[in-house]
Backbone as CSV, one residue per row, in Angstrom:
resi,resn,N_x,N_y,N_z,CA_x,CA_y,CA_z,C_x,C_y,C_z
1,MET,1.068,19.797,0.466,1.015,20.079,-0.783,0.678,19.351,-2.171
2,PRO,-0.640,19.728,-2.543,-1.389,18.888,-3.324,-0.506,18.403,-4.726
3,VAL,-0.923,16.999,-4.935,-0.026,16.668,-6.042,-0.655,17.068,-7.609
4,THR,0.482,17.308,-8.582,-0.634,17.609,-9.853,-0.077,16.365,-10.518
5,LEU,-1.208,15.797,-10.986,-1.252,15.051,-11.892,-0.807,14.993,-13.304
6,ASP,-0.350,13.982,-14.300,-0.469,14.270,-15.503,-1.899,13.895,-16.008
7,PRO,-2.592,14.690,-17.030,-3.906,14.499,-17.409,-4.287,13.073,-17.427
8,GLU,-3.388,12.568,-18.234,-3.602,10.851,-18.590,-3.721,10.149,-17.405
9,ASP,-2.813,10.593,-16.445,-3.122,9.657,-15.143,-4.284,10.195,-14.318
10,SER,-4.868,11.192,-14.293,-6.228,11.551,-13.932,-7.178,10.985,-14.474
11,LYS,-6.971,11.036,-15.668,-8.014,10.347,-16.364,-8.240,8.807,-15.871
12,ILE,-7.192,8.032,-15.793,-7.440,6.701,-15.572,-7.679,6.361,-14.346
13,ILE,-7.308,7.810,-12.952,-8.347,7.727,-11.712,-9.705,7.717,-11.890
14,THR,-10.089,8.655,-12.848,-11.381,9.224,-12.961,-12.027,7.571,-13.569
15,LEU,-11.638,7.118,-14.254,-12.302,5.661,-15.087,-12.221,4.639,-13.808
16,ALA,-11.445,4.291,-12.828,-11.288,3.462,-12.035,-12.345,3.985,-10.680
17,ARG,-12.765,5.200,-10.342,-13.632,5.814,-9.779,-14.820,5.226,-10.450
18,ALA,-15.142,5.825,-11.687,-16.572,5.218,-12.154,-16.507,3.779,-12.287
19,ALA,-15.856,3.105,-12.552,-16.481,1.386,-12.622,-16.703,1.096,-11.176
20,ARG,-15.507,1.517,-10.299,-16.187,0.995,-8.891,-17.872,1.603,-8.159
21,ALA,-17.780,2.704,-8.764,-19.029,3.346,-8.242,-20.456,2.591,-8.945
22,ARG,-20.225,2.469,-10.384,-21.130,1.972,-11.431,-21.582,0.415,-10.616
23,ASN,-20.370,-0.213,-10.096,-20.682,-1.752,-9.509,-20.752,-1.791,-8.455
24,ASP,-20.810,-0.593,-7.468,-20.857,-0.834,-5.983,-19.721,-1.717,-5.502
25,SER,-18.507,-1.677,-6.037,-17.599,-2.567,-5.541,-16.691,-2.103,-4.655
26,ALA,-15.739,-2.896,-3.909,-14.555,-2.379,-3.120,-13.548,-1.805,-3.722
27,GLU,-13.211,-1.879,-5.200,-12.120,-1.890,-5.924,-12.936,-1.370,-7.073
28,GLY,-11.915,-0.058,-7.787,-11.808,0.007,-9.146,-10.498,-0.152,-9.574
29,ALA,-10.396,-0.057,-10.933,-8.746,-0.127,-11.502,-8.950,0.391,-12.751
30,ALA,-7.853,1.323,-13.327,-7.768,1.342,-14.595,-6.290,1.299,-15.082
31,VAL,-6.063,0.869,-16.736,-4.541,0.655,-16.754,-4.722,1.750,-18.142
32,ARG,-3.335,1.917,-18.416,-3.191,2.628,-19.833,-2.300,1.874,-20.420
33,ASP,-2.493,1.201,-21.574,-1.201,0.321,-22.422,-0.483,1.408,-22.941
34,GLU,0.544,0.773,-23.807,1.527,1.376,-24.597,1.297,1.997,-25.784
35,THR,0.065,1.780,-26.105,-0.427,2.760,-27.158,-1.528,3.699,-26.480
36,GLY,-1.949,3.941,-25.320,-2.883,4.825,-25.180,-4.300,4.376,-24.809
37,ARG,-4.461,3.220,-25.128,-5.659,2.468,-24.663,-5.830,2.300,-22.995
38,THR,-7.166,2.531,-22.902,-7.630,2.308,-21.332,-8.442,1.328,-21.437
39,TYR,-8.216,0.693,-20.103,-9.524,-0.437,-19.843,-9.396,-0.168,-18.246
40,SER,-10.853,-0.215,-17.830,-11.303,0.021,-16.311,-11.945,-1.466,-15.987
41,ALA,-11.784,-1.775,-14.747,-12.577,-3.100,-14.038,-12.679,-2.845,-12.570
42,THR,-13.457,-3.816,-12.093,-13.919,-3.926,-10.771,-13.110,-5.088,-10.112
43,ASN,-13.129,-5.567,-8.952,-12.748,-6.676,-8.341,-13.699,-7.443,-8.909
44,VAL,-13.614,-8.813,-8.504,-14.523,-9.964,-9.015,-14.323,-10.887,-7.626
45,ALA,-15.823,-10.808,-7.088,-15.566,-11.590,-5.813,-16.671,-12.731,-5.883
46,MET,-16.412,-13.962,-6.201,-17.174,-14.982,-6.447,-16.977,-16.260,-5.924
47,ALA,-17.827,-17.172,-5.331,-17.383,-18.616,-4.659,-16.215,-19.316,-5.440
48,SER,-16.342,-19.002,-6.985,-15.176,-19.971,-7.435,-14.284,-19.117,-8.067
49,LEU,-14.216,-17.962,-7.902,-13.029,-16.850,-8.636,-13.307,-15.430,-7.899
50,THR,-11.898,-15.108,-7.538,-11.589,-13.896,-6.635,-10.380,-13.520,-7.360
51,LEU,-10.402,-12.293,-8.110,-9.587,-11.607,-8.872,-9.806,-9.858,-8.450
52,SER,-8.558,-9.267,-7.922,-8.278,-7.800,-7.431,-8.759,-6.858,-9.047
53,ALA,-9.367,-5.808,-8.640,-9.718,-4.861,-9.871,-8.271,-4.698,-10.647
54,VAL,-7.154,-4.472,-10.232,-5.848,-4.317,-10.894,-5.638,-5.610,-12.072
55,GLN,-6.049,-7.074,-11.335,-5.912,-7.848,-12.046,-7.026,-8.014,-13.181
56,VAL,-8.157,-7.658,-12.978,-9.057,-7.534,-13.888,-8.688,-7.015,-15.126
57,ALA,-8.400,-5.517,-14.678,-8.143,-4.663,-15.652,-6.658,-4.982,-16.449
58,VAL,-5.610,-5.529,-15.865,-4.634,-5.913,-16.729,-4.677,-7.140,-17.508
59,ALA,-5.522,-8.009,-17.055,-6.196,-9.494,-18.038,-6.941,-8.602,-19.254
60,MET,-7.934,-7.748,-19.128,-8.416,-7.044,-20.203,-7.506,-6.654,-21.171
61,ALA,-6.374,-5.934,-20.329,-5.380,-5.384,-21.596,-4.461,-6.372,-22.546
62,VAL,-4.060,-7.359,-21.587,-3.280,-8.280,-21.945,-4.010,-8.873,-22.974
63,SER,-5.463,-9.442,-22.467,-6.203,-10.083,-23.657,-6.393,-9.445,-24.886
64,SER,-6.419,-8.207,-25.029,-6.537,-7.127,-26.160,-5.309,-6.751,-26.745
65,GLY,-4.071,-7.548,-26.227,-3.199,-6.922,-27.255,-1.910,-6.307,-26.702
66,ALA,-2.223,-5.789,-25.220,-1.115,-5.051,-24.821,-0.083,-5.681,-24.451
67,ARG,0.963,-5.258,-24.451,2.476,-5.849,-24.311,2.906,-5.018,-23.138
68,SER,2.895,-3.761,-22.811,3.308,-2.972,-21.829,2.359,-2.373,-21.545
69,LEU,2.192,-1.278,-20.047,1.395,-0.927,-19.438,2.705,0.575,-19.007
70,GLU,1.642,1.749,-19.418,2.433,2.817,-19.077,1.983,3.393,-17.360
71,ALA,0.680,3.126,-17.296,0.308,3.281,-15.961,-0.844,2.390,-15.185
72,VAL,-1.141,2.162,-13.904,-1.959,1.592,-13.329,-2.547,2.492,-12.323
73,ALA,-3.969,2.305,-12.057,-4.740,3.375,-11.068,-5.249,2.427,-10.445
74,LEU,-5.587,2.429,-8.909,-6.051,1.682,-8.220,-6.929,2.649,-7.303
75,VAL,-8.639,2.418,-7.299,-9.301,3.479,-6.303,-9.876,2.094,-5.247
76,THR,-9.601,2.537,-3.972,-10.108,1.805,-2.969,-9.912,2.086,-1.649
77,ALA,-10.643,2.088,-0.672,-10.515,2.441,0.604,-9.271,1.593,1.659
78,GLY,-9.023,0.584,0.970,-7.560,-0.042,1.172,-6.979,-0.029,1.058
79,GLU,-5.579,-1.019,0.835,-4.661,-0.933,-0.073,-4.153,-1.687,-0.865
80,PRO,-3.174,-1.350,-1.789,-2.989,-2.499,-3.015,-2.351,-3.781,-2.379
81,SER,-2.515,-4.951,-2.879,-1.608,-6.090,-2.834,-0.542,-6.471,-3.140
82,ALA,0.013,-6.970,-2.800,1.537,-7.378,-3.117,1.523,-7.907,-4.697
83,ASP,0.166,-8.817,-4.952,0.017,-9.283,-6.253,-0.161,-8.232,-7.086
84,ASP,-1.085,-7.186,-6.654,-1.213,-6.072,-7.757,0.079,-5.383,-8.327
85,ALA,1.069,-4.981,-7.196,2.231,-4.606,-7.260,3.009,-5.400,-8.495
86,ALA,2.884,-6.664,-8.270,3.671,-7.527,-9.253,3.349,-7.583,-10.398
87,VAL,1.693,-7.736,-10.530,1.112,-7.986,-12.028,1.513,-6.897,-12.914
88,ALA,1.436,-5.217,-11.765,1.691,-4.184,-12.871,3.013,-4.119,-13.459
89,ALA,3.990,-4.296,-12.249,5.482,-4.480,-12.498,6.147,-5.488,-13.792
90,GLU,5.259,-6.668,-13.919,5.585,-7.593,-14.897,5.424,-7.179,-16.003
91,LEU,4.812,-6.060,-16.355,4.404,-5.012,-17.650,4.873,-3.570,-17.899
92,GLY,5.857,-3.788,-16.748,6.567,-2.348,-17.064,6.144,-0.842,-15.911
93,VAL,5.168,-1.348,-15.151,4.865,-0.108,-14.557,5.280,-0.465,-13.057
94,LYS,6.462,0.637,-12.495,7.104,0.283,-11.262,6.517,1.024,-9.981
95,SER,5.452,1.894,-10.077,4.169,2.047,-8.802,2.932,2.125,-9.298
96,LEU,1.728,1.829,-8.530,0.564,2.329,-8.848,0.113,3.367,-8.270
97,LEU,-0.861,4.165,-9.032,-1.114,5.368,-8.591,-2.522,4.620,-7.776
98,VAL,-2.404,4.959,-6.323,-3.549,4.583,-5.306,-4.449,5.855,-5.076
99,ALA,-5.902,5.628,-5.038,-6.440,6.905,-4.873,-7.436,6.393,-3.846
100,GLY,-8.232,7.002,-2.737,-9.214,6.977,-2.196,-10.527,6.938,-2.922
101,PRO,-11.649,6.333,-2.244,-12.803,6.648,-3.190,-13.294,7.741,-3.500
102,ASP,-12.708,9.205,-3.128,-12.917,10.440,-3.607,-11.987,11.046,-4.400
103,GLY,-11.337,10.156,-4.660,-10.447,10.518,-6.178,-8.900,10.779,-5.275
104,THR,-8.581,11.356,-4.131,-7.426,12.053,-3.499,-6.188,10.841,-3.605
105,LEU,-5.153,11.224,-4.571,-4.224,10.443,-4.492,-3.569,10.038,-3.093
106,ARG,-3.286,8.884,-2.898,-2.549,8.198,-1.639,-1.170,7.962,-1.832
107,GLY,-1.055,7.497,-2.899,0.296,6.972,-3.333,0.644,6.424,-4.293
């Protein structure tokens, strides 16, 4: 049975997919804060810095003044890490919206 998402959740999955495609990255993520603002990002994989897409998107939201998050979406061929779940939980999100590269919700 197909899952019907809230339009705002569909939006952040679309933003995460677009960020991933734009940068040809392994992961794309998007978050929505308590005011409805959205932030999208991709993973960072440098010799001196490695961050998941979720970590980058959350850092962008927090550095812009977000105090909590309503939703976190991750688009990846892989699985979310425990660190991704932990950073989302710290800001009030109980579970991540995880989608494959085609946007199909997996979890």
